[in-house]
DOKE-663108 format. One line per 3 residues: number of its first residue (from 1); their letters; for each residue z, y, x of C-alpha. Coordinates in Angstrom, 1 decimal. Last residue first. Layout:
N
NUM = a = Z/Y/X; ... .
This chain:
717
717 = kee = -47.4/-2.1/167.2; -47.6/-4.9/164.5; -49.0/-2.6/161.9 .
714 = qtk = -51.9/-1.7/164.1; -53.0/-5.4/164.4; -53.1/-5.4/160.6 .
711 = lye = -55.6/-2.5/160.7; -57.9/-4.4/163.0; -57.9/-7.5/160.7 .
708 = ava = -58.8/-5.3/157.7; -61.7/-3.7/159.7; -62.9/-7.1/160.8 .
705 = diq = -62.7/-8.5/157.2; -64.9/-5.6/156.1; -67.4/-6.4/158.9 .
702 = eat = -67.4/-10.1/158.0; -68.1/-9.3/154.3; -71.0/-7.2/155.4 .
699 = mga = -70.9/-3.4/155.4; -73.6/-1.7/153.4; -71.3/0.5/151.4 .
696 = alp = -67.8/0.6/153.0; -67.4/4.4/152.4; -68.4/4.0/148.7 .
693 = qmt = -66.1/0.9/148.3; -63.0/2.7/149.5; -61.5/3.2/146.0 .
690 = gtt = -61.8/-0.5/145.0; -64.5/-3.2/144.7; -65.3/-4.2/148.3 .
687 = mat = -63.3/-1.8/150.5; -60.2/-1.7/148.4; -60.3/-5.4/147.8 .
684 = ily = -60.4/-6.1/151.6; -57.4/-3.8/152.1; -55.5/-5.5/149.3 .
681 = pkp = -56.2/-9.0/150.8; -54.8/-7.7/154.2; -51.5/-6.7/152.7 .
678 = lsa = -50.6/-3.0/153.1; -48.8/-1.8/156.2; -52.0/-0.8/157.9 .
675 = iaa = -52.7/1.6/155.0; -49.5/3.5/155.8; -50.0/3.5/159.6 .
672 = kpp = -53.6/4.8/159.1; -52.4/7.8/157.2; -52.9/8.1/153.5 .
669 = aes = -55.8/10.4/152.5; -54.9/14.1/151.8; -56.7/15.1/155.0 .
666 = ans = -55.6/17.9/157.3; -53.4/15.7/159.5; -56.3/13.5/160.2 .
663 = ehc = -56.3/9.9/161.2; -56.9/8.4/157.7; -59.6/10.9/156.7 .
660 = aac = -62.0/11.0/159.7; -60.7/7.6/160.9; -62.4/5.7/158.1 .
657 = rga = -66.1/5.2/158.8; -66.9/5.5/162.5; -63.5/4.9/163.9 .
654 = fla = -62.8/2.1/161.4; -66.1/0.4/162.4; -65.3/0.6/166.1 .
651 = kgq = -61.8/-0.8/165.5; -63.1/-3.6/163.3; -65.5/-4.6/166.1 .
648 = pvk = -62.8/-4.6/168.7; -60.6/-6.7/166.3; -63.3/-9.2/165.4 .
645 = gvp = -64.8/-9.8/168.8; -67.9/-8.4/170.5; -68.3/-4.6/170.4 .
642 = lvp = -70.8/-3.1/167.9; -74.3/-2.4/169.2; -75.2/0.9/170.6 .
639 = aat = -77.9/2.9/168.7; -81.2/2.7/170.5; -83.0/4.7/173.1 .
636 = ata = -86.7/4.3/173.7; -87.9/4.5/177.3; -89.2/8.0/177.9 .
633 = tpr = -87.9/8.0/181.5; -86.7/10.9/183.4; -87.6/11.5/187.1 .
630 = prp = -84.9/10.8/189.6; -83.3/14.0/191.1; -84.6/15.7/194.3 .
627 = kas = -81.9/16.3/196.9; -81.2/20.0/197.2; -82.9/22.1/200.0 .
624 = kpl = -85.6/23.3/197.6; -82.9/24.9/195.5; -82.5/23.4/192.1 .
621 = lgf = -84.3/24.7/189.0; -82.0/25.1/186.1; -79.0/23.6/184.3 .
618 = aqv = -75.6/25.3/183.6; -72.5/23.7/182.2; -69.9/25.7/180.3 .
615 = rdt = -66.6/24.0/179.6; -65.3/21.4/177.1; -69.0/21.1/176.2 .
612 = gvl = -71.1/24.3/175.9; -74.5/24.1/177.5; -76.3/27.0/179.3 .
609 = vlg = -79.9/26.3/180.2; -80.9/28.9/182.8; -84.4/30.2/183.8 .
606 = nvv = -83.9/33.6/182.2; -82.3/32.3/179.0; -82.0/28.9/177.3 .
603 = ape = -78.7/28.9/175.3; -77.9/25.4/174.3; -77.2/24.3/170.7 .
600 = nyk = -74.0/22.8/169.2; -73.7/21.2/165.7; -70.9/18.9/166.9 .
597 = gsp = -68.3/19.3/169.5; -68.3/18.5/173.2; -67.4/15.8/175.7 .
594 = yle = -68.6/16.5/179.2; -72.3/16.3/180.1; -73.5/14.1/183.0 .
591 = gpa = -72.0/11.0/181.4; -75.3/9.3/181.0; -78.0/11.4/182.8 .
588 = tkw = -79.2/14.5/181.0; -82.7/14.5/179.5; -86.1/15.4/180.7 .
585 = llk = -89.7/15.9/179.7; -89.8/13.7/176.6; -93.3/14.0/175.0 .
582 = lta = -93.2/15.9/171.7; -96.9/16.7/172.4; -97.2/20.5/172.2 .
579 = adf = -93.5/21.2/172.1; -92.9/19.2/175.3; -89.4/17.8/174.9 .
576 = ayl = -86.1/18.6/176.6; -83.0/16.6/175.7; -79.3/17.2/176.2 .
573 = tpr = -77.0/14.2/175.8; -73.4/14.1/174.6; -70.6/12.1/176.1 .
570 = pad = -68.6/10.1/173.6; -64.8/10.8/173.2; -62.5/8.8/175.3 .
567 = atd = -59.9/11.5/175.8; -60.0/12.5/172.1; -61.4/15.7/170.6 .
564 = lkt = -64.6/14.1/169.3; -63.4/12.1/166.3; -66.3/10.2/164.9 .
561 = lrp = -67.2/10.8/161.3; -70.6/12.4/161.8; -71.9/9.7/164.0 .
558 = anp = -71.7/10.0/167.8; -74.2/10.6/170.6; -73.2/14.3/170.6 .
555 = dmv = -76.9/15.3/170.5; -78.3/18.4/172.1; -82.0/19.3/171.5 .
552 = wvi = -84.3/21.6/173.4; -88.0/22.0/172.4; -90.2/23.3/175.2 .
549 = adr = -93.2/25.7/175.0; -95.4/26.4/178.0; -97.7/28.7/176.0 .
546 = ggn = -97.6/31.2/173.1; -95.4/33.8/174.8; -93.8/32.0/177.8 .
543 = ssv = -91.8/29.5/175.8; -88.4/28.3/174.8; -87.7/26.5/171.5 .
540 = tps = -84.3/25.6/170.0; -83.4/22.5/168.1; -80.2/22.4/166.0 .
537 = gpn = -77.5/19.9/166.8; -78.1/16.2/166.5; -76.1/13.7/164.5 .
534 = fft = -77.0/10.3/165.9; -80.3/10.8/167.7; -82.5/8.0/168.9 .
531 = qtm = -85.4/8.8/171.3; -88.8/7.2/171.5; -90.5/8.0/168.2 .
528 = era = -91.1/11.8/168.2; -93.0/12.7/165.1; -96.1/14.9/164.8 .
525 = air = -97.9/17.3/162.5; -96.1/17.0/159.2; -97.5/19.4/156.7 .
522 = pfa = -96.0/22.6/155.3; -97.6/25.0/152.8; -99.0/28.5/152.9 .
519 = pkg = -100.2/30.2/149.7; -103.9/31.3/149.6; -105.6/34.6/150.3 .
516 = pat = -106.6/33.7/153.8; -105.7/30.1/154.7; -102.5/28.7/156.1 .
513 = mir = -100.9/25.4/157.0; -97.4/25.7/158.5; -97.3/22.7/160.9 .
510 = vkv = -94.2/20.5/161.0; -93.0/18.9/164.1; -90.3/16.2/163.7 .
507 = lgp = -87.4/15.2/166.0; -85.1/12.3/165.1; -87.8/9.8/164.5 .
504 = pvp = -86.4/7.4/165.4; -83.5/5.2/164.4; -79.9/5.8/163.4 .
501 = tsy = -77.9/3.0/161.7; -76.1/4.3/158.6; -78.8/3.8/156.0 .
498 = dqg = -76.5/1.7/153.8; -78.6/-1.5/153.9; -79.9/-0.8/157.4 .
495 = aks = -82.1/1.8/158.9; -81.9/5.6/159.2; -83.8/8.6/160.4 .
492 = sgt = -81.6/11.1/162.2; -82.1/14.8/162.2; -83.9/17.5/164.1 .
489 = afi = -86.6/20.0/162.8; -89.4/21.8/164.5; -91.4/24.4/162.7 .
486 = fhq = -95.0/25.3/163.7; -97.5/28.1/163.4; -101.0/28.0/164.7 .
483 = kgd = -103.2/30.6/166.5; -100.8/32.7/168.4; -99.0/29.7/169.9 .
480 = sfy = -96.3/30.0/167.2; -92.8/28.6/167.2; -90.0/28.2/164.6 .
477 = aat = -86.8/26.3/164.8; -84.9/24.2/162.2; -81.2/24.4/161.5 .
474 = srs = -79.2/21.2/161.7; -77.2/18.8/159.5; -79.8/16.1/159.0 .
471 = kas = -80.2/12.6/157.6; -76.9/11.8/156.1; -75.8/8.1/156.2 .
468 = nmm = -72.8/8.8/158.4; -71.2/10.8/155.6; -73.5/11.2/152.6 .
465 = gid = -77.1/10.1/152.1; -77.5/7.2/149.7; -78.5/7.6/146.1 .
462 = dsy = -81.6/9.9/145.9; -83.2/8.0/148.8; -86.1/8.6/151.2 .
459 = pgf = -86.0/6.3/154.2; -86.4/8.5/156.0; -86.2/11.6/158.1 .
456 = lni = -88.9/14.2/157.6; -89.6/13.9/153.8; -92.2/16.3/152.4 .
453 = pgr = -91.4/18.0/149.1; -93.6/17.0/146.2; -97.1/15.9/145.2 .
450 = tgf = -97.5/12.4/144.0; -97.1/8.8/145.2; -93.4/9.7/145.6 .
447 = qpq = -92.2/8.5/149.0; -95.7/8.5/150.3; -96.3/12.2/149.5 .
444 = pep = -99.5/13.1/147.6; -101.5/15.9/149.2; -101.1/19.5/148.0 .
441 = dvl = -98.3/20.0/150.6; -95.5/21.9/148.9; -94.5/25.5/148.6 .
438 = skd = -91.2/25.2/146.6; -91.2/25.0/142.8; -90.6/21.3/142.3 .
435 = tep = -92.0/20.0/139.1; -94.3/17.6/140.9; -91.3/15.8/142.2 .
432 = dts = -90.4/14.6/138.7; -86.8/13.4/138.4; -85.5/16.5/136.6 .
429 = cph = -82.2/18.1/135.7; -82.6/21.4/133.8; -83.5/24.5/135.9 .
426 = rkv = -80.7/26.4/137.5; -79.2/29.4/135.6; -79.0/33.2/135.6 .
423 = ldg = -81.2/34.5/138.4; -84.0/31.9/137.8; -85.7/30.1/140.6 .
420 = pmh = -89.1/30.5/142.3; -88.2/33.1/145.0; -91.1/35.5/145.1 .
417 = drd = -90.7/37.6/148.2; -89.1/34.7/149.9; -92.2/32.5/149.5 .
414 = lmy = -90.5/29.2/150.0; -90.6/26.1/152.4; -88.6/23.0/152.0 .
411 = fng = -88.3/19.9/154.3; -86.5/16.8/153.2; -84.1/14.7/155.2 .
408 = qkg = -81.7/13.9/152.2; -78.7/15.3/154.1; -80.5/18.5/154.7 .
405 = ggl = -83.6/18.5/156.8; -85.7/21.5/157.5; -85.1/24.7/155.5 .
402 = aml = -87.7/27.3/155.4; -88.2/31.0/154.4; -91.6/32.7/154.3 .
399 = rpt = -92.9/36.2/154.2; -96.7/35.9/154.7; -97.4/34.2/151.4 .
396 = ate = -101.0/35.1/150.5; -102.0/33.8/153.9; -103.7/34.6/157.3 .
393 = sep = -104.4/38.3/157.0; -100.8/39.0/156.1; -99.7/37.9/159.6 .
390 = ldv = -96.8/35.5/159.3; -93.1/36.2/159.0; -90.6/33.2/159.2 .
387 = vit = -87.0/33.2/158.1; -84.7/30.2/158.8; -82.3/28.5/156.5 .
384 = gss = -79.4/26.3/157.6; -78.8/22.6/157.0; -75.9/20.8/155.4 .
381 = gld = -76.5/22.9/152.3; -78.9/20.5/150.7; -76.0/18.1/150.4 .
378 = idn = -76.4/14.5/149.4; -73.0/14.2/147.8; -74.2/11.5/145.3 .
375 = aav = -74.0/13.7/142.2; -75.6/16.4/144.3; -78.6/14.1/144.9 .
372 = qcy = -79.2/13.2/141.2; -78.7/16.7/139.8; -80.6/18.5/142.5 .
369 = nfp = -83.8/16.5/141.9; -86.3/19.4/141.4; -84.8/21.3/144.3 .
366 = tyt = -83.0/24.6/143.5; -84.4/28.0/144.6; -82.8/31.4/144.0 .
363 = gtl = -83.6/35.1/144.3; -82.1/38.6/144.1; -78.4/38.0/143.6 .
360 = tfg = -76.7/41.3/144.2; -74.1/41.8/146.9; -72.4/45.2/147.5 .
357 = kdp = -73.0/48.2/145.2; -72.5/51.0/147.7; -73.8/49.7/151.0 .
354 = dds = -76.3/47.5/149.1; -76.3/43.9/150.2; -79.3/42.0/148.8 .
351 = lqi = -78.8/38.2/148.2; -81.1/35.2/148.3; -79.8/31.8/147.3 .
348 = isq = -80.8/28.3/148.3; -79.5/25.6/146.0; -77.2/22.5/145.8 .
345 = gws = -74.5/24.5/144.0; -75.5/27.8/142.4; -73.5/28.1/139.2 .
342 = hps = -74.4/31.4/137.5; -74.9/29.8/134.1; -73.4/26.3/133.6 .
339 = dpy = -75.6/23.6/132.2; -76.3/21.8/135.5; -72.5/21.6/136.3 .
336 = vgp = -72.8/19.2/139.2; -69.8/17.3/137.9; -71.7/16.5/134.7 .
333 = iga = -74.2/14.6/137.0; -71.6/12.1/138.1; -67.9/13.0/138.0 .
330 = klr = -66.8/10.0/140.1; -63.6/11.9/140.9; -63.2/10.5/144.4 .
327 = vam = -66.8/9.9/145.2; -69.1/12.5/143.7; -66.7/15.2/142.7 .
324 = lys = -64.6/15.1/145.9; -67.7/14.6/148.0; -69.1/17.9/146.7 .
321 = agt = -72.5/19.4/146.8; -74.1/22.1/149.1; -75.3/25.6/149.3 .
318 = aih = -78.1/27.1/151.4; -78.1/30.7/152.7; -80.5/33.7/152.7 .
315 = vrg = -79.4/37.4/153.1; -81.9/40.1/152.6; -82.0/43.0/155.1 .
312 = qkd = -85.7/43.7/154.8; -86.2/42.4/158.3; -84.9/39.0/157.1 .
309 = isp = -81.4/37.6/157.4; -80.4/34.0/157.9; -77.0/32.9/156.8 .
306 = ggs = -74.8/30.3/158.6; -76.5/27.9/161.0; -73.5/25.6/161.2 .
303 = awm = -73.9/24.5/157.6; -70.7/24.9/155.5; -71.7/27.0/152.5 .
300 = ggq = -69.9/25.0/149.8; -71.6/24.9/146.4; -69.5/22.8/144.2 .
297 = lqd = -66.0/22.5/142.8; -66.3/24.3/139.5; -62.6/25.0/139.0 .
294 = svp = -62.9/28.4/140.7; -65.1/30.0/138.1; -68.5/31.7/138.5 .
291 = tts = -69.7/29.3/141.2; -71.5/30.1/144.5; -69.2/32.9/145.3 .
288 = fas = -70.3/36.3/146.6; -68.2/38.8/148.6; -68.4/42.5/149.3 .
285 = avr = -67.1/45.2/151.6; -64.3/43.4/153.3; -62.8/46.1/155.7 .
282 = anr = -63.0/47.0/159.4; -64.4/50.6/158.8; -67.7/50.6/160.7 .
279 = tdi = -68.1/46.9/160.7; -68.0/46.6/156.9; -67.6/42.9/156.3 .
276 = svv = -69.8/40.9/153.9; -68.4/37.6/152.7; -70.4/34.5/151.7 .
273 = wgs = -68.4/32.1/149.7; -68.8/28.4/148.7; -66.8/27.0/145.8 .
270 = qgd = -64.3/24.3/146.9; -63.9/20.5/146.7; -65.4/20.0/150.2 .
267 = kgf = -65.2/23.0/152.4; -67.4/26.1/152.7; -67.2/29.7/153.9 .
264 = amy = -70.0/31.9/155.2; -69.2/35.1/157.2; -71.5/38.1/157.4 .
261 = vrs = -71.2/41.2/159.6; -72.3/44.5/158.1; -73.2/47.9/159.6 .
258 = kdp = -75.3/46.3/162.3; -78.4/48.2/161.1; -80.4/44.9/160.6 .
255 = sln = -77.3/43.2/159.1; -75.4/41.0/161.4; -74.8/37.2/161.5 .
252 = lag = -71.9/34.9/162.0; -72.6/31.1/162.4; -71.5/29.0/159.5 .
249 = rqw = -68.3/27.0/160.3; -65.7/29.0/158.3; -63.6/26.4/156.7 .
246 = hkl = -62.0/27.0/153.4; -58.7/25.9/151.8; -56.0/27.9/153.4 .
243 = tsp = -54.0/29.2/150.5; -54.7/32.3/148.4; -58.1/31.1/147.3 .
240 = fqn = -61.0/33.6/146.9; -61.2/34.2/143.2; -63.9/33.3/140.7 .
237 = tgn = -64.2/35.6/137.8; -68.0/35.8/137.6; -70.6/36.2/140.3 .
234 = rtv = -69.4/39.0/142.7; -66.2/39.9/144.4; -65.5/43.3/145.8 .
231 = gpr = -65.1/45.6/142.8; -61.4/45.1/142.4; -59.8/43.5/145.5 .
228 = nvt = -60.1/39.7/145.7; -61.5/39.6/149.2; -58.8/41.5/151.1 .
225 = vad = -55.7/40.0/149.4; -57.2/36.5/148.9; -58.0/36.2/152.6 .
222 = vtl = -60.1/37.7/155.4; -57.7/39.3/157.9; -59.4/42.0/160.0 .
219 = pwg = -58.8/42.1/163.7; -59.4/45.0/164.4; -58.6/48.6/164.0 .
216 = rvd = -59.1/49.4/167.7; -61.5/47.0/169.3; -59.8/43.7/170.2 .
213 = egt = -59.7/43.0/173.9; -62.1/40.7/175.7; -62.7/43.4/178.4 .
210 = rvd = -66.4/44.1/178.8; -67.6/42.3/175.6; -65.1/44.4/173.6 .
207 = lah = -63.8/42.1/170.9; -64.3/42.6/167.2; -62.2/39.9/165.6 .
204 = mqw = -62.6/38.6/162.0; -59.5/36.7/160.9; -59.0/33.5/158.8 .
201 = qrd = -55.5/32.2/158.1; -52.8/34.4/159.6; -50.0/31.8/159.9 .
198 = ldc = -52.0/28.7/160.4; -54.6/30.6/162.5; -58.4/30.5/162.0 .
195 = ssv = -60.8/32.6/164.1; -64.0/34.5/163.5; -65.6/36.2/166.5 .
192 = yir = -67.5/39.4/166.5; -68.7/40.5/170.0; -68.8/44.2/170.6 .
189 = nqd = -70.4/46.4/173.2; -71.4/48.8/170.4; -75.1/48.8/171.1 .
186 = rdi = -75.1/45.1/172.0; -73.6/44.0/168.7; -72.9/40.3/169.5 .
183 = vpt = -72.5/37.4/167.1; -70.0/34.5/167.2; -70.9/30.9/166.6 .
180 = slv = -68.6/29.4/164.0; -65.8/26.9/164.5; -63.0/28.8/166.2 .
177 = gil = -59.4/27.6/165.9; -60.7/24.6/164.0; -58.7/21.7/165.5 .
174 = elt = -60.5/18.4/165.1; -61.6/15.7/162.8; -60.3/16.8/159.3 .
171 = gec = -59.5/20.3/160.5; -56.2/21.7/161.8; -55.8/25.4/162.1 .
168 = pkl = -55.1/26.9/165.4; -51.5/28.1/165.9; -51.7/31.1/168.3 .
165 = alr = -55.3/31.7/167.3; -57.3/34.4/169.1; -56.4/33.8/172.7 .
162 = krw = -58.7/35.9/174.8; -60.1/34.9/178.2; -61.7/37.1/180.8 .
159 = lit = -64.0/36.7/183.8; -63.9/32.9/183.9; -65.9/31.9/187.0 .
156 = gpa = -68.8/29.6/186.3; -71.1/31.3/188.8; -69.1/32.3/191.9 .
153 = vdk = -67.4/35.7/192.4; -67.5/36.9/196.0; -70.4/39.4/195.5 .
150 = haa = -71.8/38.3/192.1; -73.1/34.8/191.8; -74.7/34.1/188.4 .
147 = tsi = -73.5/32.8/185.1; -70.1/34.5/184.9; -67.9/33.4/182.0 .
144 = aya = -66.6/35.5/179.1; -64.2/33.5/177.0; -62.8/33.2/173.5 .
141 = ygn = -59.8/30.9/172.6; -58.8/29.2/169.4; -58.5/25.6/170.3 .
138 = tta = -61.9/24.9/168.6; -63.4/26.9/171.4; -65.3/30.2/171.8 .
135 = vya = -68.1/31.0/174.3; -69.7/34.0/175.9; -72.0/33.6/178.9 .
132 = vsf = -72.2/36.6/181.2; -74.6/38.1/183.8; -72.3/40.5/185.7 .
129 = rgr = -71.9/44.1/186.5; -68.7/45.1/188.3; -65.0/44.5/188.1 .
126 = yqg = -63.1/41.3/188.0; -59.3/41.2/188.6; -58.3/42.2/185.1 .
123 = ani = -61.0/43.6/182.8; -63.8/46.0/183.7; -67.0/43.9/183.2 .
120 = kvs = -70.2/46.0/183.2; -72.5/43.6/181.4; -76.1/42.6/182.3 .
117 = dly = -77.8/39.4/181.1; -75.7/39.0/178.0; -75.4/35.4/176.7 .
114 = lps = -74.2/33.4/173.7; -72.9/29.8/173.8; -72.8/27.7/170.6 .
111 = aql = -69.7/27.4/168.5; -68.7/23.7/168.0; -67.3/23.9/171.5 .
108 = rpp = -64.4/21.6/172.3; -61.1/22.1/174.2; -58.8/19.2/174.8 .
105 = rge = -55.7/18.7/172.5; -52.6/18.2/174.6; -50.7/21.0/172.9 .
102 = fsd = -53.7/23.3/173.1; -56.2/22.8/176.0; -57.8/25.7/177.8 .
99 = lep = -61.4/25.5/179.2; -62.4/23.1/181.9; -63.5/25.1/184.9 .
96 = sew = -67.1/26.4/184.8; -70.0/24.2/185.9; -72.9/24.7/188.2 .
93 = llg = -76.6/24.0/188.9; -77.2/20.7/187.0; -80.9/19.7/187.2 .
90 = frd = -84.5/20.6/187.5; -86.1/20.0/190.9; -87.6/16.6/190.4 .
87 = gav = -90.3/17.7/187.9; -90.2/17.4/184.1; -88.4/20.8/183.8 .
84 = aap = -90.9/22.5/186.1; -94.0/21.0/184.5; -92.8/21.8/181.0 .
81 = tlv = -92.1/25.4/182.1; -88.7/26.8/182.8; -89.3/30.0/184.7 .
78 = ter = -91.2/32.3/182.3; -89.0/32.2/179.2; -89.7/35.1/177.0 .
75 = pnw = -90.6/33.5/173.7; -87.0/32.5/172.9; -87.2/30.7/169.5 .
72 = gsr = -84.5/29.4/167.2; -86.0/31.6/164.4; -82.6/32.3/162.9 .
69 = qad = -83.9/35.5/161.2; -80.9/37.3/162.7; -82.1/36.3/166.2 .
66 = yhy = -81.5/33.8/169.0; -80.6/30.6/167.1; -77.0/31.7/167.0 .
63 = tlk = -76.6/35.3/168.0; -76.9/37.8/170.9; -78.9/35.7/173.4 .
60 = dvr = -80.1/38.3/176.0; -83.4/38.2/177.8; -84.6/39.9/181.0 .
57 = gpa = -87.8/41.8/181.5; -86.1/45.2/180.9; -83.5/44.8/183.6 .
54 = dgd = -81.2/47.8/183.6; -82.2/48.6/180.0; -79.1/47.6/178.1 .
51 = glm = -80.2/44.0/177.4; -83.2/42.9/175.5; -82.9/40.2/172.8 .
48 = sca = -84.1/41.9/169.6; -86.9/43.7/171.3; -88.1/40.5/172.9 .
45 = pll = -88.6/38.9/169.5; -91.1/41.7/168.7; -93.2/41.7/171.9 .
42 = aia = -94.7/38.2/172.6; -95.6/37.5/169.0; -97.0/41.0/168.5 .
39 = afl = -99.1/40.7/171.6; -100.4/37.3/170.5; -101.3/38.7/167.1 .
36 = plk = -103.4/41.5/168.6; -101.8/45.0/168.2; -102.4/47.3/165.2 .
33 = kmm = -99.6/45.7/163.3; -97.4/46.4/166.3; -97.4/50.1/165.5 .
30 = gel = -95.8/49.5/162.2; -93.3/47.2/163.8; -92.4/50.1/166.2 .
27 = tqr = -91.6/52.3/163.2; -89.3/49.6/161.7; -87.5/49.3/165.1 .
24 = aaw = -87.0/53.0/165.2; -85.5/53.0/161.7; -83.2/50.1/162.6 .
21 = sgv = -81.7/52.0/165.5; -81.5/50.6/168.9; -81.7/47.1/170.5 .
18 = gav = -81.8/48.8/173.9; -85.6/48.7/174.0; -85.6/49.9/170.4 .
15 = apw = -83.6/53.0/171.2; -85.8/53.7/174.3; -89.0/53.8/172.3 .
12 = ani = -91.7/55.3/174.5; -90.5/52.9/177.2; -91.3/50.0/174.9 .
9 = tkn = -94.9/51.1/174.2; -95.6/51.8/177.9; -93.9/48.5/178.9 .
6 = frp = -96.3/46.3/177.0; -94.1/43.4/177.9; -95.9/41.4/180.5 .
3 = llm = -93.8/38.3/181.2; -91.7/38.8/184.3; -91.3/36.6/187.3 .
């Protein structure tokens, strides 16, 4: 079953059909302007996902969220329709073996699976042409895994493995051998993977997709030596740190001509960095920091989506705030540095990357209330940006950029050709939503009573939204039916005094409102109110052109601060919703998925749904001979209640609020054994009026006492 692909046009441009030259692609886009809108929608994304020409109707997934624009949309799925997924023949097809552990630590996938439909594998015992999933784990390994039967090789077979980190770095909650989703250059048969090793720090690998071996001249170490060379760094005198202080969680991305691969760095208490690597010469070409000096501890670029890149080659990324400044140092608004030129925390920045000059700041946007929310560690940069292009006949702002969620749960949309911020300094602090310079709904918003950014996941607050109270840490997804344009965002609305109890909606559909000659603006179209998400990954959309669209969401079923690399880690759930109605079509049964990491998204390709957990699990249409599965139910799900009994309840509360710091080798907080040795009254005081008060916000006196009681039981062991 193949979607019509205007084969005569494609065959006339073989370079484009094979993800060829940027010039050829630009020429084809010019031709496409003469085609009907639906044809353009069906054709263009397909060009970026085709394989090497052996099967022109098949789809590759080369990068996080499907394309450099981070659209999150595969418009070429002809098998998995809403009716098929909701029926009794959709289910688990196969699983790979569990991936490699490291010193007793189980594997986890924070990086999302990628996919090539046709690869000529020539490594080790496996030879031939395979359909392949590519994954990389927190334990520092990369894998190629067969996704279809090939002669005597079963789906799920590991075709090659590559150990990238001999001593994977230790994060707050897990190992961080590989955190970010890799990116594939199909023309060069390369997959770029970023790894962290305690001895070598961060490295960029260029692996041959056929063998798993590093291409000659790689890997490249990305550290103070390679980044701080004269002429490389931008934005002031800031220097990339010489010790291991950053995490590289943001998904990698490639420039339109594939000559640059981009890495985004962010960790609390550090400036954010985006680094441009020359793929032709394996060297750091340029780097941009979010603050002009290193002691301004704001602006981390830590969202899993990484940068989005438009067809003009411009790089867009959101930056964050700082828990260290907000909670530990209690720096307030001065710690946001609102009066500092060239300080771009809590903003969205746009960069050009000239081959000779490197990065240049070309646009900025900062929300109206950045001072208040950044002072409370309510990061804008917890979510990734996406790029959306609309027909010029529909709106005066056809080139858009959007961010859906962030810790505050707001939605932002911008004209990326006319970014509204200054290139020198953020605007003064404001509390007036009508001063916001994004493209806003002209109707008053209920949280303000005036115009302003729309709120997707409530309740709206400028004060509460960090840690488990954050609303969203995902990257939105775009879809068009050829007539209307929509963006889907995932997050977690909250309830309770401290906004830490998740409630629906966790999936919201936003329509991009357009009119000829007028600016576009966003408006909420629908909310899904039956399912509860804790800390969901990014939504993705599969469709057959403009019809049969499905929204896929994977949720770890655990708050942000829950450790997921333990034997008793929560099991995630994968959901499928009808994009037209947001009706639940299907979800995995409890325990069907193995434990995974956070911020993960499935790869929906050619009738398969590939999920990364501690292995690869594949879902699709079952053979007719298979036993039909029970139909899903749309019964509302709710957050689990705390265990009965003071000590079990205290243990659960500690795991959700405290373990991230007090059970981590990478944290500067005292270990659990040390605080357990303190007198119980001291522990209670620390959580009620002392240093731990912000993390205990909203807990009752009985819950605080339960945490203290649990800690005292640990002292006795």
